[in-house]
C-alpha positions as CSV (number, residue, x, y, z in Angstrom):
1,X,106.6,43.1,112.4
2,X,103.8,42.5,110.3
3,X,104.2,40.1,107.2
4,X,105.2,42.0,103.7
5,X,103.4,40.5,100.7
6,X,104.4,41.5,96.8
7,X,102.0,41.5,94.7
8,X,102.7,42.8,90.6
9,X,99.0,44.4,89.1
10,X,98.2,46.4,91.5
11,X,96.5,48.8,90.2
12,X,93.5,46.9,88.9
13,X,91.5,44.3,89.3
14,X,92.6,40.5,91.2
15,X,96.2,42.4,92.1
16,X,94.0,45.3,94.1
17,X,91.1,43.1,95.7
18,X,94.2,40.8,97.2
19,X,96.5,43.5,97.8
20,X,93.3,45.0,99.6
21,X,93.0,41.2,101.3
22,X,96.3,41.2,102.1
23,X,96.1,44.7,103.7
24,X,92.7,43.5,106.1
25,X,95.0,40.7,107.1
26,X,97.4,43.0,108.5
27,X,100.3,42.6,106.1
28,X,102.2,45.1,104.6
29,X,102.5,46.0,100.9
30,X,105.1,45.7,98.5
31,X,102.7,47.0,95.4
32,X,103.8,47.5,91.9
33,X,102.1,48.3,88.5
34,X,102.8,50.6,85.2
35,X,101.1,53.1,86.4
36,X,101.7,53.9,89.9
37,X,99.0,57.2,89.8
38,X,96.4,54.7,90.3
39,X,98.1,52.9,93.2
40,X,98.5,56.0,95.0
41,X,95.0,57.3,94.4
42,X,94.0,53.7,95.8
43,X,96.1,54.1,98.6
44,X,94.4,57.4,100.2
45,X,91.0,56.9,98.9
46,X,91.8,53.5,101.6
47,X,93.1,55.6,103.9
48,X,96.0,53.1,103.9
49,X,98.9,53.6,106.8
50,X,101.5,54.6,105.2
51,X,104.2,53.0,106.9
52,X,102.6,49.6,105.8
53,X,102.9,50.1,102.1
54,X,105.4,51.1,99.8
55,X,104.4,51.6,95.4
56,X,107.5,50.2,93.4
57,X,107.2,51.5,89.1
58,X,108.3,48.9,87.2
59,X,106.6,46.7,83.5
60,X,106.7,43.0,83.9
61,X,106.9,42.6,80.3
62,X,110.8,43.7,81.3
63,X,112.5,41.7,82.4
64,X,115.2,44.4,84.3
65,X,113.2,46.6,85.1
66,X,110.3,44.0,87.5
67,X,114.0,42.2,88.8
68,X,115.1,46.1,89.9
69,X,111.7,46.7,91.8
70,X,112.1,42.9,93.4
71,X,115.9,44.0,94.1
72,X,114.4,47.7,95.8
73,X,111.6,45.7,97.3
74,X,114.4,43.7,99.4
75,X,116.2,46.2,100.1
76,X,113.7,49.1,101.5
77,X,111.2,45.7,103.2
78,X,112.8,43.6,103.3
79,X,112.3,39.4,102.4
80,X,108.8,39.1,101.6
81,X,106.3,36.3,102.8
82,X,104.6,36.3,100.1
83,X,105.5,37.3,96.3
84,X,101.9,37.5,93.8
85,X,102.6,37.7,90.0
86,X,99.2,39.5,89.1
87,X,99.9,41.4,86.0
88,X,98.9,40.1,83.3
89,X,96.9,40.6,79.5
90,X,94.5,38.8,77.7
91,X,93.8,40.0,73.9
92,X,92.3,38.0,71.5
93,X,94.0,37.4,68.5
94,X,94.1,35.6,64.7
95,X,97.8,34.5,63.5
96,X,96.6,35.3,60.2
97,X,97.1,38.8,61.1
98,X,100.4,39.6,61.1
99,X,100.2,42.2,64.1
100,X,99.0,39.8,66.0
101,X,102.0,38.5,66.3
102,X,103.1,41.1,68.3
103,X,100.6,40.9,70.1
104,X,101.1,37.1,70.9
105,X,104.7,38.2,72.0
106,X,104.1,40.7,74.3
107,X,101.1,38.5,76.4
108,X,104.4,35.9,76.9
109,X,106.7,38.4,77.0
110,X,104.4,40.1,80.3
111,X,102.3,37.3,81.7
112,X,105.4,35.0,81.8
113,X,108.7,35.7,81.3
114,X,106.8,38.4,83.7
115,X,106.3,36.0,85.9
116,X,109.5,34.3,85.9
117,X,110.9,37.8,86.4
118,X,109.1,38.6,89.4
119,X,109.6,35.2,91.7
120,X,113.5,35.6,90.6
121,X,114.8,38.5,93.3
122,X,113.4,36.6,96.4
123,X,114.1,33.1,95.3
124,X,117.5,32.9,96.6
125,X,116.6,35.0,99.3
126,X,113.3,32.4,100.7
127,X,115.5,29.3,100.5
128,X,117.4,31.2,102.5
129,X,115.8,31.5,105.2
130,X,113.8,28.4,104.6
131,X,110.1,30.0,103.9
132,X,107.8,31.8,101.3
133,X,104.9,31.7,99.3
134,X,105.5,32.3,95.4
135,X,102.3,32.4,93.5
136,X,101.6,32.2,89.9
137,X,98.4,32.8,88.0
138,X,97.3,30.5,85.9
139,X,93.4,30.3,84.5
140,X,90.6,28.1,84.0
141,X,91.6,29.1,79.8
142,X,94.9,27.2,80.3
143,X,93.2,24.3,80.6
144,X,92.1,24.1,77.7
145,X,92.7,26.8,74.1
146,X,89.2,28.5,72.5
147,X,89.3,30.0,69.4
148,X,90.6,33.6,69.2
149,X,92.2,33.2,72.5
150,X,95.8,32.2,70.7
151,X,97.7,33.8,73.8
152,X,95.5,33.8,76.7
153,X,94.9,30.1,76.6
154,X,98.8,29.0,75.9
155,X,100.2,31.7,78.3
156,X,98.3,30.6,80.8
157,X,98.3,26.7,80.2
158,X,102.2,27.5,80.5
159,X,102.0,29.3,83.3
160,X,100.7,26.3,85.1
161,X,103.3,24.3,83.9
162,X,105.9,26.5,84.8
163,X,104.3,27.3,88.4
164,X,104.8,23.3,88.0
165,X,108.2,22.9,87.3
166,X,109.2,25.7,90.5
167,X,107.9,23.4,92.7
168,X,108.8,20.4,91.7
169,X,112.5,21.9,92.1
170,X,112.1,24.0,95.4
171,X,110.3,20.8,97.3
172,X,112.3,20.8,100.4
173,X,113.2,23.8,100.2
174,X,110.1,25.6,102.5
175,X,109.6,28.1,99.7
176,X,105.5,26.6,99.3
177,X,104.6,27.0,95.2
178,X,100.4,27.9,94.6
179,X,99.3,28.0,91.4
180,X,95.1,29.8,91.5
181,X,93.3,29.7,88.3
182,X,90.9,32.7,88.2
183,X,87.2,31.3,86.4
184,X,85.8,34.6,84.8
185,X,86.4,37.3,87.0
186,X,85.0,41.1,86.8
187,X,87.8,43.3,86.1
188,X,88.5,45.2,82.7
189,X,90.7,42.6,81.2
190,X,86.6,40.2,80.8
191,X,84.3,43.4,80.9
192,X,84.8,43.7,76.7
193,X,84.1,39.8,76.6
194,X,81.1,39.2,74.2
195,X,80.2,35.5,75.4
196,X,78.7,34.3,78.1
197,X,81.1,34.3,80.6
198,X,79.4,31.4,83.8
199,X,79.2,32.1,87.4
200,X,81.4,35.2,87.2
201,X,82.7,36.9,90.1
202,X,84.0,39.7,91.5
203,X,86.9,40.8,92.0
204,X,86.8,40.9,96.7
205,X,85.3,37.2,96.5
206,X,87.5,35.5,94.6
207,X,90.4,37.9,96.5
208,X,88.7,36.5,99.5
209,X,89.2,32.7,98.8
210,X,92.8,33.2,96.9
211,X,93.9,34.3,100.3
212,X,92.4,31.3,101.8
213,X,94.2,28.8,99.7
214,X,97.6,30.8,99.8
215,X,97.0,30.4,103.9
216,X,96.5,27.4,103.5
217,X,100.0,27.0,100.8
218,X,97.6,24.7,98.6
219,X,99.3,23.6,95.9
220,X,96.3,24.6,92.8
221,X,93.2,25.6,93.2
222,X,90.5,27.0,90.5
223,X,89.1,29.9,91.9
224,X,85.5,29.4,91.7
225,X,85.8,25.5,92.3
226,X,82.4,25.5,89.6
227,X,85.0,26.6,87.2
228,X,87.1,23.8,87.4
229,X,84.6,21.4,87.7
230,X,84.0,22.8,84.1
231,X,86.6,23.3,82.8
232,X,87.8,19.2,83.9
233,X,84.1,18.5,81.6
234,X,85.9,20.1,79.0
235,X,89.4,18.3,79.3
236,X,87.1,15.3,79.1
237,X,86.1,16.0,75.9
238,X,87.0,14.7,72.1
239,X,88.5,16.6,70.3
240,X,85.5,16.7,67.7
241,X,82.8,17.6,69.8
242,X,84.9,20.0,71.8
243,X,85.4,22.0,68.3
244,X,81.6,21.3,66.9
245,X,81.0,23.1,70.7
246,X,83.1,26.4,70.1
247,X,83.2,26.8,66.7
248,X,80.8,29.8,66.4
249,X,81.7,31.4,70.3
250,X,81.9,34.4,70.3
251,X,86.0,35.9,69.8
252,X,87.6,37.4,72.2
253,X,88.3,41.0,70.4
254,X,91.4,42.0,69.0
255,X,93.0,45.3,70.0
256,X,91.8,46.2,66.3
257,X,88.2,45.8,68.0
258,X,88.7,47.4,71.0
């Protein structure tokens, strides 16, 4: 019987790229997204074997919705070997604009609460079985805060911290927690950025490196590694120098700018 991976955000970007990489490795797929028709078109174009995938409709920003999808997966496909919380959003914000308060709330609901709700249905069963891998998607943007990123940067910092908490809680259970921090990946989330994106990767290249990290069960990895070096250097900069260096950097587009 093939191993099973449960992936949210599978309709585009790194979620879809990871789904294809795991499929190529022989895994069966539990694919989750709001836009089910996009996944259906994609699996059809890839001529995937019907018996090796199941599609679930869910909005990770609504906890009951993604929990229900996880429970359906347990019934229809069994306990996954790997659960990857890929669904996420990244939108520029301005705290002076009242409308952006809702954007920040939605970002945390998707990136953070949604991740917790994604993992929730499976943890008890994985611990009882004594094996499994839980994968959270952080970001190099979670290592320092950039102007205009008042939603994305703190949500990703929280993701990194949350996964570290979970890793400690599951120590000795047989269930591993992997934190992946992508740099700049060429996806719809980054294509509207108006600033330089060093070491920009294609989703397929990211998926290959992420797959290897997940299979190895590493606790934390920045992909590509060059962005990890950059992020660590920025972390070491004194605040006055960091603030000066990024004060004039172009900001991420807000909802009203897109």
